[in-house]
N, C-alpha and C positions, 0 to 999 in steps of 0.2 A: 504494500500500500504506500502510495506517495504521500509524504507529509507536506504540510504547508511550507516548511523550510525548503523542500525540494522544488517548489514552484517559484520561490522568490529569486528573481534574477539579481545578479550582482553586476553593477555598472561602476566603472571608474571613469568619472567625467569631471573635469575641472577640480580634481583633487578631492572629490567627495565620493564616498563609497555608499551605495544604496543597496540595502539587502540585509542579510543576517550578519551577525557579528561573531562568526566562528573564528577559531584561531587561524585558519587558512585565509579567510577574508581579511582579517586584521593584518596578517603578514603581507598580503597582496597590496593592501592600502599603504602600509609602511614602505614597501618597496617602491610603489608609485610616488609617494611623497619624497623619498630620498632621491629618486631619479629627477623629479621636478626641481628639487633644491640644487642638484648638480647642474642641471640645464640652466637654471637661473644664474648660478655662479659663473658658468661659462659665458653666458650672454653678457653679464656685467663686465667680465674681463675683456670680451670682444669690444664692448662699447668703450671701455677705457683705452684699449689699444688703438681703436679707430681715432679717438680724440687726439691721442699722442701723435699718430702718423700724420694727421691733418695739420699738425703744428699748433693745434689749439689745445693747450694743456687743460685738463679738467679743473673746474673750480672746486674749491673746498666743499661747497654745497652739493655739487654733483657727485663727488666722491662720497660724501656723507650719506646722500640719498641711496646710492648703490650699496654701500655698506649696510645701511639700515634694512634695505630690502633683503639682502643676503642673510642677515641675522634673523630676520623674521621667518624666512623660508627654512633656515636651518633649525630654528626653535620649533616650528611646526612639525618638521620631519622628525625631530627628536621626540616630541610629544606623541606622535602617531606610532613611532617605533616602540616607545615605552608601553603604550596601550596594547600593541601587538604582542610584545613580550609578556605582559600580564595576562592577556587572553590565552596565550599558548601555555603559560604556567598553570592557569586554572584548568584548561583542557587536559593537560598532562596529569595533573593531580586527580581529576575526576576519573580519567581512564585507569590510572594506576590503582586508585582506591577500589574501583569496581573489580578489577582483575584480582587484587589482593584478597578482597572479601570472598570472592568465588573460590579462589585457590585455598583459602583458609578452611572454608566449609568442606571442600573436597579432601583436604589433607586430614581433617578430623575423621572422616569416614574411612580414609585410606589406612590410617593407623590400626583401626579395629580390623579391617579387612586383611591386612598383612598378617596379623596374629592368627586369624582363621585360616589363611592360606598355609602358613607354616605348620599349623596343627593338623590340617586335613589332607594336604597334598604331599606326594613324595618330595624329598629334598631338592632334587634337580629341577623338577617342574615348579616347585615353590620359588626357588631362587630365580628362575627365568621370569616367572610372573611378577615377582617383587621388583626385579631389575627393570622390567618393562614399565611398571607403574612409576618407579623412581625416575626413569628416563623421561616419561611424559610430564611428570610434575616439574622436573628440572627445565624442560623446554618452556613451560609456562613461566617459571621464575626468570629465565633468560629474557623473555619478552618484556619483563618489567624494566630491564636496563634499556631496551630499545625504546620504550615509552619515554623514559627520562631523556633520551637523546633525540627524540623525534622533533622535527620542525613542523610548522603548520601545514606545509604542503604534503607531508607523508604521514601525519598522525593518524588519519582515518585508515590508511592501509595497515599501519602497525596495530591499530585497534582490531581490525578484521583478523589479522594474524593471531592476536591474543585470543579472540573468540574461537578461532579454529583450533588453537592448541588446547583451550579449555574443553572444547567439544571432543577432541581426541582423547583427553584425559578422562572425561566422562565415559566415553565409549570403552576405554581400557578398564575402567573401574567396573562398568556393567558386565563386561566379559569375564572379569575376575570373579565377580559375585556369582555368576552363573556356573563357574567351575567349582565353587566350594559349596 
């Protein structure tokens, strides 16, 4: 089912982002603002260079105006970048917390299941099954590090990978339950 968020278009026009404020959107807005600030700086430098080449040195007021414009653009870019970083941090925290909660619940059940496996199955089979469960849970734990390193552009992909690994662990737990 498509959510309302899926229907909201994201437009970057005149430095304004219209749409949802996901970490990815905030990062796109920050990147746009930083490019705009760099373009404004380059344009200001070209303007000053042109004045010098024409033999008409820029007045102090003209230089001050250019510097003020640059400072304003850089301040806005820094503000947008800080907002993007904060949105990304929140999104990472939410994703990490959800994965940790789910993993914790599964690990509680896994501890009891491992005891049953060791009690009811032959040693070689029990060792193989416990190793498989341990490998699957380690894969979920590894994805937590990827969540911490994810950028706005790939956070959704990392979250999908986490969901898949949790699903794989669920499936392995269910198969182990059926064996004992």
